[in-house]
PATORVO-327301 format. One record per residue (C-alpha): x, y, z; residue in three letters; residue number from 1. Coordinates in nm, 3 decimals. Last residue first. Layout:
<fises>
+---------+---------+---------+--------+-----+
!    east !   north !      up ! residu ! num !
+---------+---------+---------+--------+-----+
!       X !       Y !       Z !    Ala ! NUM !
...
+---------+---------+---------+--------+-----+
</fises>
This chain:
<fises>
+---------+---------+---------+--------+-----+
!    east !   north !      up ! residu ! num !
+---------+---------+---------+--------+-----+
!  -1.643 !  -2.364 !   1.446 !    Unk ! 381 !
!  -1.329 !  -2.213 !   1.596 !    Unk ! 380 !
!  -1.272 !  -1.962 !   1.313 !    Unk ! 379 !
!  -1.614 !  -1.814 !   1.377 !    Unk ! 378 !
!  -1.495 !  -1.723 !   1.724 !    Unk ! 377 !
!  -1.220 !  -1.500 !   1.587 !    Unk ! 376 !
!  -1.453 !  -1.345 !   1.329 !    Unk ! 375 !
!  -1.715 !  -1.265 !   1.591 !    Unk ! 374 !
!  -1.454 !  -1.125 !   1.828 !    Unk ! 373 !
!  -1.320 !  -0.889 !   1.561 !    Unk ! 372 !
!  -1.668 !  -0.772 !   1.461 !    Unk ! 371 !
!  -1.772 !  -0.713 !   1.822 !    Unk ! 370 !
!  -1.450 !  -0.522 !   1.888 !    Unk ! 369 !
!  -1.510 !  -0.310 !   1.579 !    Unk ! 368 !
!  -1.865 !  -0.241 !   1.702 !    Unk ! 367 !
!  -1.729 !  -0.110 !   2.032 !    Unk ! 366 !
!  -1.494 !   0.100 !   1.822 !    Unk ! 365 !
!  -1.786 !   0.281 !   1.662 !    Unk ! 364 !
!  -1.838 !   0.189 !   1.298 !    Unk ! 363 !
!  -1.724 !   0.422 !   1.022 !    Unk ! 362 !
!  -1.764 !   0.697 !   1.280 !    Unk ! 361 !
!  -1.695 !   0.679 !   1.652 !    Unk ! 360 !
!  -1.330 !   0.620 !   1.742 !    Unk ! 359 !
!  -1.219 !   0.841 !   1.453 !    Unk ! 358 !
!  -1.443 !   1.115 !   1.591 !    Unk ! 357 !
!  -1.219 !   1.160 !   1.892 !    Unk ! 356 !
!  -0.903 !   1.228 !   1.694 !    Unk ! 355 !
!  -1.023 !   1.564 !   1.564 !    Unk ! 354 !
!  -1.073 !   1.700 !   1.914 !    Unk ! 353 !
!  -0.729 !   1.579 !   2.021 !    Unk ! 352 !
!  -0.572 !   1.720 !   1.705 !    Unk ! 351 !
!  -0.733 !   2.056 !   1.773 !    Unk ! 350 !
!  -0.592 !   2.055 !   2.128 !    Unk ! 349 !
!  -0.254 !   1.952 !   1.983 !    Unk ! 348 !
!  -0.232 !   2.252 !   1.751 !    Unk ! 347 !
!  -0.095 !   2.518 !   1.989 !    Unk ! 346 !
!  -0.241 !   2.869 !   2.007 !    Unk ! 345 !
!  -0.582 !   2.711 !   2.067 !    Unk ! 344 !
!  -0.516 !   2.649 !   2.435 !    Unk ! 343 !
!  -0.512 !   2.321 !   2.627 !    Unk ! 342 !
!  -0.168 !   2.208 !   2.520 !    Unk ! 341 !
!  -0.017 !   2.531 !   2.648 !    Unk ! 340 !
!  -0.148 !   2.450 !   2.994 !    Unk ! 339 !
!   0.048 !   2.125 !   2.997 !    Unk ! 338 !
!   0.233 !   2.060 !   2.671 !    Unk ! 337 !
!   0.304 !   1.703 !   2.778 !    Unk ! 336 !
!  -0.061 !   1.656 !   2.877 !    Unk ! 335 !
!  -0.189 !   1.778 !   2.541 !    Unk ! 334 !
!   0.047 !   1.532 !   2.373 !    Unk ! 333 !
!  -0.077 !   1.255 !   2.602 !    Unk ! 332 !
!  -0.436 !   1.317 !   2.493 !    Unk ! 331 !
!  -0.324 !   1.327 !   2.128 !    Unk ! 330 !
!  -0.147 !   0.994 !   2.172 !    Unk ! 329 !
!  -0.438 !   0.819 !   2.344 !    Unk ! 328 !
!  -0.705 !   0.940 !   2.101 !    Unk ! 327 !
!  -0.495 !   0.866 !   1.795 !    Unk ! 326 !
!  -0.399 !   0.524 !   1.933 !    Unk ! 325 !
!  -0.763 !   0.431 !   1.986 !    Unk ! 324 !
!  -0.825 !   0.538 !   1.625 !    Unk ! 323 !
!  -0.534 !   0.341 !   1.482 !    Unk ! 322 !
!  -0.604 !   0.026 !   1.680 !    Unk ! 321 !
!  -0.975 !   0.009 !   1.607 !    Unk ! 320 !
!  -0.945 !   0.092 !   1.237 !    Unk ! 319 !
!  -0.664 !  -0.159 !   1.193 !    Unk ! 318 !
!  -0.842 !  -0.434 !   1.385 !    Unk ! 317 !
!  -1.169 !  -0.380 !   1.195 !    Unk ! 316 !
!  -0.987 !  -0.403 !   0.861 !    Unk ! 315 !
!  -0.801 !  -0.717 !   0.969 !    Unk ! 314 !
!  -1.120 !  -0.892 !   1.080 !    Unk ! 313 !
!  -1.322 !  -0.806 !   0.769 !    Unk ! 312 !
!  -1.029 !  -0.888 !   0.540 !    Unk ! 311 !
!  -0.992 !  -1.238 !   0.682 !    Unk ! 310 !
!  -1.370 !  -1.285 !   0.681 !    Unk ! 309 !
!  -1.405 !  -1.222 !   0.305 !    Unk ! 308 !
!  -1.160 !  -1.065 !   0.064 !    Unk ! 307 !
!  -0.790 !  -1.071 !  -0.028 !    Unk ! 306 !
!  -0.724 !  -0.902 !  -0.362 !    Unk ! 305 !
!  -0.347 !  -0.863 !  -0.318 !    Unk ! 304 !
!  -0.377 !  -0.482 !  -0.307 !    Unk ! 303 !
!  -0.644 !  -0.522 !  -0.041 !    Unk ! 302 !
!  -0.414 !  -0.740 !   0.169 !    Unk ! 301 !
!  -0.125 !  -0.497 !   0.123 !    Unk ! 300 !
!  -0.338 !  -0.209 !   0.250 !    Unk ! 299 !
!  -0.453 !  -0.424 !   0.539 !    Unk ! 298 !
!  -0.092 !  -0.488 !   0.638 !    Unk ! 297 !
!  -0.028 !  -0.113 !   0.613 !    Unk ! 296 !
!  -0.290 !  -0.049 !   0.877 !    Unk ! 295 !
!  -0.168 !  -0.315 !   1.118 !    Unk ! 294 !
!   0.194 !  -0.202 !   1.089 !    Unk ! 293 !
!   0.102 !   0.165 !   1.124 !    Unk ! 292 !
!  -0.088 !   0.092 !   1.443 !    Unk ! 291 !
!   0.215 !  -0.077 !   1.597 !    Unk ! 290 !
!   0.429 !   0.220 !   1.493 !    Unk ! 289 !
!   0.192 !   0.474 !   1.648 !    Unk ! 288 !
!   0.148 !   0.278 !   1.969 !    Unk ! 287 !
!   0.524 !   0.238 !   2.011 !    Unk ! 286 !
!   0.580 !   0.610 !   1.954 !    Unk ! 285 !
!   0.325 !   0.711 !   2.218 !    Unk ! 284 !
!   0.474 !   0.470 !   2.471 !    Unk ! 283 !
!   0.822 !   0.613 !   2.411 !    Unk ! 282 !
!   0.698 !   0.970 !   2.441 !    Unk ! 281 !
!   0.526 !   0.896 !   2.772 !    Unk ! 280 !
!   0.836 !   0.718 !   2.906 !    Unk ! 279 !
!   1.055 !   1.011 !   2.810 !    Unk ! 278 !
!   0.816 !   1.250 !   2.982 !    Unk ! 277 !
!   0.843 !   1.060 !   3.312 !    Unk ! 276 !
!   1.219 !   1.030 !   3.270 !    Unk ! 275 !
!   1.269 !   1.405 !   3.256 !    Unk ! 274 !
!   1.530 !   1.491 !   2.992 !    Unk ! 273 !
!   1.264 !   1.573 !   2.730 !    Unk ! 272 !
!   1.135 !   1.860 !   2.942 !    Unk ! 271 !
!   1.465 !   2.036 !   2.884 !    Unk ! 270 !
!   1.666 !   2.122 !   3.196 !    Unk ! 269 !
!   1.668 !   2.376 !   3.480 !    Unk ! 268 !
!   1.363 !   2.258 !   3.670 !    Unk ! 267 !
!   1.154 !   2.287 !   3.354 !    Unk ! 266 !
!   1.269 !   2.375 !   3.003 !    Unk ! 265 !
!   1.059 !   2.362 !   2.686 !    Unk ! 264 !
!   1.248 !   2.317 !   2.358 !    Unk ! 263 !
!   1.318 !   1.942 !   2.358 !    Unk ! 262 !
!   0.970 !   1.854 !   2.487 !    Unk ! 261 !
!   0.808 !   2.082 !   2.229 !    Unk ! 260 !
!   0.974 !   1.903 !   1.941 !    Unk ! 259 !
!   0.869 !   1.562 !   2.068 !    Unk ! 258 !
!   0.515 !   1.680 !   2.143 !    Unk ! 257 !
!   0.479 !   1.816 !   1.790 !    Unk ! 256 !
!   0.596 !   1.494 !   1.628 !    Unk ! 255 !
!   0.373 !   1.283 !   1.852 !    Unk ! 254 !
!   0.069 !   1.497 !   1.771 !    Unk ! 253 !
!   0.141 !   1.478 !   1.397 !    Unk ! 252 !
!   0.190 !   1.102 !   1.413 !    Unk ! 251 !
!  -0.141 !   1.057 !   1.596 !    Unk ! 250 !
!  -0.333 !   1.273 !   1.348 !    Unk ! 249 !
!  -0.186 !   1.083 !   1.053 !    Unk ! 248 !
!  -0.271 !   0.751 !   1.217 !    Unk ! 247 !
!  -0.631 !   0.860 !   1.273 !    Unk ! 246 !
!  -0.674 !   0.952 !   0.906 !    Unk ! 245 !
!  -0.513 !   0.624 !   0.804 !    Unk ! 244 !
!  -0.751 !   0.431 !   1.031 !    Unk ! 243 !
!  -1.036 !   0.623 !   0.875 !    Unk ! 242 !
!  -0.916 !   0.502 !   0.535 !    Unk ! 241 !
!  -0.876 !   0.151 !   0.678 !    Unk ! 240 !
!  -1.248 !   0.155 !   0.753 !    Unk ! 239 !
!  -1.330 !   0.207 !   0.384 !    Unk ! 238 !
!  -1.255 !  -0.137 !   0.245 !    Unk ! 237 !
!  -1.433 !  -0.354 !   0.502 !    Unk ! 236 !
!  -1.699 !  -0.083 !   0.516 !    Unk ! 235 !
!  -1.772 !  -0.121 !   0.145 !    Unk ! 234 !
!  -1.817 !  -0.496 !   0.184 !    Unk ! 233 !
!  -2.069 !  -0.431 !   0.462 !    Unk ! 232 !
!  -2.263 !  -0.181 !   0.251 !    Unk ! 231 !
!  -2.267 !  -0.415 !  -0.051 !    Unk ! 230 !
!  -2.405 !  -0.697 !   0.163 !    Unk ! 229 !
!  -2.676 !  -0.464 !   0.290 !    Unk ! 228 !
!  -2.756 !  -0.332 !  -0.058 !    Unk ! 227 !
!  -2.821 !  -0.660 !  -0.237 !    Unk ! 226 !
!  -3.200 !  -0.633 !  -0.220 !    Unk ! 225 !
!  -3.243 !  -0.507 !  -0.577 !    Unk ! 224 !
!  -2.940 !  -0.611 !  -0.779 !    Unk ! 223 !
!  -2.634 !  -0.395 !  -0.823 !    Unk ! 222 !
!  -2.653 !  -0.021 !  -0.765 !    Unk ! 221 !
!  -2.998 !   0.117 !  -0.851 !    Unk ! 220 !
!  -2.971 !   0.464 !  -1.009 !    Unk ! 219 !
!  -3.029 !   0.328 !  -1.362 !    Unk ! 218 !
!  -3.397 !   0.282 !  -1.282 !    Unk ! 217 !
!  -3.425 !   0.658 !  -1.258 !    Unk ! 216 !
!  -3.439 !   0.863 !  -0.940 !    Unk ! 215 !
!  -3.728 !   1.044 !  -0.776 !    Unk ! 214 !
!  -3.715 !   1.176 !  -0.420 !    Unk ! 213 !
!  -4.064 !   1.160 !  -0.268 !    Unk ! 212 !
!  -3.929 !   1.356 !   0.023 !    Unk ! 211 !
!  -3.573 !   1.235 !   0.072 !    Unk ! 210 !
!  -3.403 !   1.441 !   0.342 !    Unk ! 209 !
!  -3.030 !   1.443 !   0.413 !    Unk ! 208 !
!  -2.892 !   1.551 !   0.750 !    Unk ! 207 !
!  -2.543 !   1.690 !   0.784 !    Unk ! 206 !
!  -2.172 !   1.666 !   0.848 !    Unk ! 205 !
!  -1.956 !   1.914 !   0.658 !    Unk ! 204 !
!  -1.581 !   1.878 !   0.701 !    Unk ! 203 !
!  -1.403 !   2.197 !   0.805 !    Unk ! 202 !
!  -1.491 !   2.129 !   1.167 !    Unk ! 201 !
!  -1.301 !   1.802 !   1.189 !    Unk ! 200 !
!  -1.371 !   1.844 !   1.563 !    Unk ! 199 !
!  -1.638 !   1.915 !   1.824 !    Unk ! 198 !
!  -1.916 !   1.966 !   1.571 !    Unk ! 197 !
!  -2.184 !   2.204 !   1.444 !    Unk ! 196 !
!  -2.418 !   1.993 !   1.227 !    Unk ! 195 !
!  -2.536 !   2.096 !   0.881 !    Unk ! 194 !
!  -2.911 !   2.090 !   0.830 !    Unk ! 193 !
!  -3.191 !   2.000 !   0.590 !    Unk ! 192 !
!  -2.998 !   1.882 !   0.287 !    Unk ! 191 !
!  -3.250 !   1.821 !   0.008 !    Unk ! 190 !
!  -3.375 !   1.556 !  -0.235 !    Unk ! 189 !
!  -3.728 !   1.561 !  -0.376 !    Unk ! 188 !
!  -3.621 !   1.603 !  -0.738 !    Unk ! 187 !
!  -3.259 !   1.484 !  -0.789 !    Unk ! 186 !
!  -3.023 !   1.783 !  -0.817 !    Unk ! 185 !
!  -2.757 !   1.642 !  -0.582 !    Unk ! 184 !
!  -2.730 !   1.310 !  -0.763 !    Unk ! 183 !
!  -2.860 !   0.998 !  -0.594 !    Unk ! 182 !
!  -2.676 !   0.671 !  -0.655 !    Unk ! 181 !
!  -2.880 !   0.386 !  -0.512 !    Unk ! 180 !
!  -2.831 !   0.089 !  -0.279 !    Unk ! 179 !
!  -3.087 !  -0.172 !  -0.175 !    Unk ! 178 !
!  -3.197 !  -0.313 !   0.158 !    Unk ! 177 !
!  -3.429 !  -0.612 !   0.208 !    Unk ! 176 !
!  -3.776 !  -0.673 !   0.348 !    Unk ! 175 !
!  -3.949 !  -0.443 !   0.101 !    Unk ! 174 !
!  -3.695 !  -0.214 !  -0.058 !    Unk ! 173 !
!  -3.530 !  -0.046 !   0.241 !    Unk ! 172 !
!  -3.291 !   0.231 !   0.150 !    Unk ! 171 !
!  -2.918 !   0.286 !   0.118 !    Unk ! 170 !
!  -2.790 !   0.601 !  -0.051 !    Unk ! 169 !
!  -2.466 !   0.655 !  -0.242 !    Unk ! 168 !
!  -2.467 !   1.034 !  -0.264 !    Unk ! 167 !
!  -2.342 !   1.242 !  -0.555 !    Unk ! 166 !
!  -2.241 !   1.605 !  -0.609 !    Unk ! 165 !
!  -2.124 !   1.644 !  -0.250 !    Unk ! 164 !
!  -2.101 !   1.984 !  -0.082 !    Unk ! 163 !
!  -2.430 !   1.984 !   0.111 !    Unk ! 162 !
!  -2.356 !   1.674 !   0.310 !    Unk ! 161 !
!  -1.985 !   1.591 !   0.276 !    Unk ! 160 !
!  -2.000 !   1.346 !   0.569 !    Unk ! 159 !
!  -2.350 !   1.224 !   0.653 !    Unk ! 158 !
!  -2.442 !   1.242 !   1.022 !    Unk ! 157 !
!  -2.809 !   1.164 !   0.955 !    Unk ! 156 !
!  -3.008 !   1.014 !   0.669 !    Unk ! 155 !
!  -3.376 !   1.076 !   0.595 !    Unk ! 154 !
!  -3.684 !   0.908 !   0.455 !    Unk ! 153 !
!  -3.861 !   0.856 !   0.123 !    Unk ! 152 !
!  -3.711 !   0.733 !  -0.204 !    Unk ! 151 !
!  -3.914 !   0.697 !  -0.524 !    Unk ! 150 !
!  -3.773 !   0.467 !  -0.793 !    Unk ! 149 !
!  -3.780 !   0.456 !  -1.171 !    Unk ! 148 !
!  -3.952 !   0.317 !  -1.480 !    Unk ! 147 !
!  -4.299 !   0.345 !  -1.333 !    Unk ! 146 !
!  -4.265 !   0.388 !  -0.959 !    Unk ! 145 !
!  -4.069 !   0.126 !  -0.769 !    Unk ! 144 !
!  -4.036 !   0.188 !  -0.401 !    Unk ! 143 !
!  -3.744 !   0.306 !  -0.189 !    Unk ! 142 !
!  -3.760 !   0.330 !   0.188 !    Unk ! 141 !
!  -3.568 !   0.504 !   0.466 !    Unk ! 140 !
!  -3.639 !   0.331 !   0.796 !    Unk ! 139 !
!  -3.300 !   0.181 !   0.879 !    Unk ! 138 !
!  -3.292 !  -0.090 !   1.147 !    Unk ! 137 !
!  -3.066 !  -0.315 !   0.938 !    Unk ! 136 !
!  -2.787 !  -0.058 !   0.977 !    Unk ! 135 !
!  -2.754 !  -0.117 !   1.350 !    Unk ! 134 !
!  -2.436 !   0.083 !   1.415 !    Unk ! 133 !
!  -2.617 !   0.403 !   1.323 !    Unk ! 132 !
!  -2.985 !   0.332 !   1.297 !    Unk ! 131 !
!  -3.220 !   0.568 !   1.480 !    Unk ! 130 !
!  -3.103 !   0.901 !   1.340 !    Unk ! 129 !
!  -2.998 !   0.736 !   1.016 !    Unk ! 128 !
!  -2.660 !   0.617 !   0.888 !    Unk ! 127 !
!  -2.605 !   0.477 !   0.536 !    Unk ! 126 !
!  -2.541 !   0.778 !   0.314 !    Unk ! 125 !
!  -2.199 !   0.777 !   0.145 !    Unk ! 124 !
!  -2.070 !   1.095 !  -0.018 !    Unk ! 123 !
!  -1.890 !   1.192 !  -0.337 !    Unk ! 122 !
!  -1.738 !   1.512 !  -0.472 !    Unk ! 121 !
!  -1.751 !   1.556 !  -0.849 !    Unk ! 120 !
!  -1.473 !   1.709 !  -1.058 !    Unk ! 119 !
!  -1.230 !   1.539 !  -0.820 !    Unk ! 118 !
!  -1.055 !   1.375 !  -1.114 !    Unk ! 117 !
!  -1.113 !   1.023 !  -0.980 !    Unk ! 116 !
!  -1.470 !   1.109 !  -0.879 !    Unk ! 115 !
!  -1.554 !   1.228 !  -1.230 !    Unk ! 114 !
!  -1.383 !   0.925 !  -1.385 !    Unk ! 113 !
!  -1.573 !   0.689 !  -1.151 !    Unk ! 112 !
!  -1.921 !   0.834 !  -1.203 !    Unk ! 111 !
!  -2.051 !   0.796 !  -1.557 !    Unk ! 110 !
!  -1.830 !   0.513 !  -1.679 !    Unk ! 109 !
!  -1.878 !   0.313 !  -1.360 !    Unk ! 108 !
!  -2.252 !   0.366 !  -1.367 !    Unk ! 107 !
!  -2.271 !   0.250 !  -1.729 !    Unk ! 106 !
!  -2.066 !  -0.062 !  -1.657 !    Unk ! 105 !
!  -2.306 !  -0.142 !  -1.375 !    Unk ! 104 !
!  -2.215 !  -0.093 !  -1.011 !    Unk ! 103 !
!  -2.146 !  -0.365 !  -0.757 !    Unk ! 102 !
!  -1.790 !  -0.333 !  -0.630 !    Unk ! 101 !
!  -1.668 !  -0.014 !  -0.797 !    Unk ! 100 !
!  -2.010 !   0.147 !  -0.753 !    Unk !  99 !
!  -2.013 !   0.065 !  -0.383 !    Unk !  98 !
!  -1.650 !   0.179 !  -0.350 !    Unk !  97 !
!  -1.705 !   0.529 !  -0.486 !    Unk !  96 !
!  -1.845 !   0.725 !  -0.191 !    Unk !  95 !
!  -1.589 !   0.567 !   0.042 !    Unk !  94 !
!  -1.309 !   0.666 !  -0.197 !    Unk !  93 !
!  -1.410 !   1.032 !  -0.193 !    Unk !  92 !
!  -1.462 !   0.988 !   0.180 !    Unk !  91 !
!  -1.093 !   0.912 !   0.240 !    Unk !  90 !
!  -0.974 !   1.207 !   0.028 !    Unk !  89 !
!  -1.194 !   1.461 !   0.206 !    Unk !  88 !
!  -1.110 !   1.295 !   0.538 !    Unk !  87 !
!  -0.742 !   1.373 !   0.493 !    Unk !  86 !
!  -0.844 !   1.733 !   0.431 !    Unk !  85 !
!  -1.033 !   1.751 !   0.759 !    Unk !  84 !
!  -0.753 !   1.580 !   0.950 !    Unk !  83 !
!  -0.515 !   1.860 !   0.856 !    Unk !  82 !
!  -0.138 !   1.828 !   0.801 !    Unk !  81 !
!  -0.088 !   1.479 !   0.943 !    Unk !  80 !
!  -0.427 !   1.400 !   0.790 !    Unk !  79 !
!  -0.289 !   1.472 !   0.442 !    Unk !  78 !
!   0.003 !   1.237 !   0.503 !    Unk !  77 !
!  -0.217 !   0.958 !   0.641 !    Unk !  76 !
!  -0.465 !   0.989 !   0.353 !    Unk !  75 !
!  -0.170 !   0.959 !   0.113 !    Unk !  74 !
!  -0.042 !   0.653 !   0.299 !    Unk !  73 !
!  -0.383 !   0.495 !   0.265 !    Unk !  72 !
!  -0.383 !   0.559 !  -0.112 !    Unk !  71 !
!  -0.036 !   0.408 !  -0.150 !    Unk !  70 !
!  -0.151 !   0.099 !   0.040 !    Unk !  69 !
!  -0.468 !   0.081 !  -0.171 !    Unk !  68 !
!  -0.303 !   0.053 !  -0.508 !    Unk !  67 !
!  -0.106 !   0.254 !  -0.763 !    Unk !  66 !
!  -0.373 !   0.243 !  -1.033 !    Unk !  65 !
!  -0.320 !   0.614 !  -1.093 !    Unk !  64 !
!  -0.687 !   0.680 !  -1.161 !    Unk !  63 !
!  -0.856 !   0.808 !  -1.476 !    Unk !  62 !
!  -1.126 !   0.543 !  -1.496 !    Unk !  61 !
!  -0.927 !   0.282 !  -1.684 !    Unk !  60 !
!  -0.630 !   0.358 !  -1.458 !    Unk !  59 !
!  -0.805 !   0.231 !  -1.142 !    Unk !  58 !
!  -0.900 !   0.470 !  -0.862 !    Unk !  57 !
!  -0.802 !   0.582 !  -0.512 !    Unk !  56 !
!  -0.486 !   0.769 !  -0.610 !    Unk !  55 !
!  -0.683 !   0.973 !  -0.867 !    Unk !  54 !
!  -0.806 !   1.206 !  -0.592 !    Unk !  53 !
!  -0.446 !   1.329 !  -0.560 !    Unk !  52 !
!  -0.430 !   1.443 !  -0.922 !    Unk !  51 !
!  -0.223 !   1.753 !  -0.830 !    Unk !  50 !
!  -0.475 !   2.010 !  -0.956 !    Unk !  49 !
!  -0.766 !   1.821 !  -0.803 !    Unk !  48 !
!  -0.601 !   1.783 !  -0.463 !    Unk !  47 !
!  -0.507 !   2.152 !  -0.468 !    Unk !  46 !
!  -0.866 !   2.238 !  -0.563 !    Unk !  45 !
!  -0.991 !   2.041 !  -0.264 !    Unk !  44 !
!  -0.748 !   2.233 !  -0.043 !    Unk !  43 !
!  -0.894 !   2.562 !  -0.162 !    Unk !  42 !
!  -1.246 !   2.424 !  -0.112 !    Unk !  41 !
!  -1.177 !   2.361 !   0.255 !    Unk !  40 !
!  -1.537 !   2.328 !   0.386 !    Unk !  39 !
!  -1.590 !   2.598 !   0.646 !    Unk !  38 !
!  -1.557 !   2.566 !   1.022 !    Unk !  37 !
!  -1.389 !   2.909 !   1.040 !    Unk !  36 !
!  -1.166 !   2.815 !   1.333 !    Unk !  35 !
!  -1.088 !   2.464 !   1.210 !    Unk !  34 !
!  -1.006 !   2.581 !   0.858 !    Unk !  33 !
!  -0.794 !   2.859 !   1.011 !    Unk !  32 !
!  -0.599 !   2.613 !   1.226 !    Unk !  31 !
!  -0.535 !   2.388 !   0.926 !    Unk !  30 !
!  -0.411 !   2.665 !   0.695 !    Unk !  29 !
!  -0.034 !   2.618 !   0.736 !    Unk !  28 !
!  -0.079 !   2.238 !   0.721 !    Unk !  27 !
!  -0.230 !   2.242 !   0.371 !    Unk !  26 !
!   0.026 !   2.410 !   0.143 !    Unk !  25 !
!   0.378 !   2.317 !   0.250 !    Unk !  24 !
!   0.316 !   2.015 !   0.471 !    Unk !  23 !
!   0.038 !   1.858 !   0.266 !    Unk !  22 !
!   0.185 !   1.928 !  -0.077 !    Unk !  21 !
!   0.525 !   1.802 !   0.031 !    Unk !  20 !
!   0.375 !   1.486 !   0.179 !    Unk !  19 !
!   0.160 !   1.432 !  -0.132 !    Unk !  18 !
!   0.469 !   1.455 !  -0.353 !    Unk !  17 !
!   0.665 !   1.220 !  -0.127 !    Unk !  16 !
!   0.374 !   0.976 !  -0.142 !    Unk !  15 !
!   0.371 !   0.985 !  -0.520 !    Unk !  14 !
!   0.748 !   0.932 !  -0.533 !    Unk !  13 !
!   0.713 !   0.626 !  -0.309 !    Unk !  12 !
!   0.452 !   0.477 !  -0.541 !    Unk !  11 !
!   0.666 !   0.540 !  -0.848 !    Unk !  10 !
!   0.979 !   0.400 !  -0.684 !    Unk !   9 !
!   0.783 !   0.087 !  -0.597 !    Unk !   8 !
!   0.657 !   0.014 !  -0.247 !    Unk !   7 !
!   0.749 !  -0.266 !  -0.008 !    Unk !   6 !
!   0.546 !  -0.321 !   0.311 !    Unk !   5 !
!   0.733 !  -0.593 !   0.502 !    Unk !   4 !
!   1.061 !  -0.458 !   0.372 !    Unk !   3 !
!   0.982 !  -0.150 !   0.582 !    Unk !   2 !
!   0.874 !   0.190 !   0.456 !    Unk !   1 !
+---------+---------+---------+--------+-----+
</fises>
C-alpha cells in the first residue's frame, strides 16, 4: 500500500488473512470450479467461517466496519485466486447496498446481519432481456394489492440466481420505478433457467420469473417511485467491486506470465530475456498499477463519504480502467505462454475468459465512457 492509500494495522491484517485464505484454500480449486461449473459452496463456507462477508458491512449489523477500500482489496485478493469467488463477495455487497441506502430500520435489522454473516446470499435484479444498459425500459411491473404488492415480469442475467436467499428487484410502479426485497420463497417467484457461460462458470447467472409474485408492504425499499435513483446510487458503489474483481484477475495473469517467462527457454535463453517479452510485461505491469490507483482512490472516496457526480465519474473510470486492463493483460498472458496459454492445463485461458465479463456487466464499458463524458461535460456548464 502506498502513502496515498493508507491502511491501519487492523485493515492490513485483515487483507493478509484474506490473501492467505485465498491462496491456500481457494486458488487450488479454481480450475475444478471452472470445469464443473457449479456454485462454490465450499468457498462460501470458508468466507462465512472466516467472517469475510462482514468486510462489507457496518459494525451495528455484524460487520467489521473497516471500510470500502479494505473490502475492495479483499475482492481483489479473492479474485486473484478465483474470479468466481471474488464475485461472490462483490455481489453480496451489491445485493445489500439498496437496503443500506434507502431501506427502513426494520429492513436493515432483518437483512443486513444475515448478509454480513453470509447466512443469507443476496442478489440484485435490475436487468431484463430487453433492458440491460437502458434500465428505464424495464417491463416488470408491481401493483398494489390490498396490504401488499404483486410483481409480474422477468429479469435476465442475474448473478446468484437460484442460490440467493434474497433478491433486490426493480419494477415499474406506474410511470416510475420502485425497488423491493423479494425472498426466495415468495409465492409466484421462480428461477426459470441458469445460463451456460464463457467464464466465471462457478457463478450462477439466470432468469427470474415473477408470475403474480406476492410480497408484503414491508418489501418496498424507500419510497414508491424512488427505485431508479436508488439503482443508480447502488451502481456508483458497486462498480468498484467489479473493478476489484478485474484487477485481481489481471494481477494473477501478470504474476503467472512473469513466472513462466523466467522458466521457459527459447533460442537458448529464458523467454524473459527477449526484449519483446520484456516490453509486454512492462506494459502489463503499468496497466495493472494504474488501474489499482484509480480503484483505490474510489475506495478512499467512499470511505470519506463522497457522493454525487464526483463519485459517479470516479466509479465509472475505475470500473472501465480495471476491466479493460484485465482483458488486455490476460490476452497478453495467453500470448506470452503461446500454445500453452491456449490450453486448459494452464490458468491464463480461464483468466482470459473470466476477464471478458468484467467489460460487460455492471454497465458495459461503452456505458462507462458515456457516463464519464457526461460528467466531464456537465462540469463545463
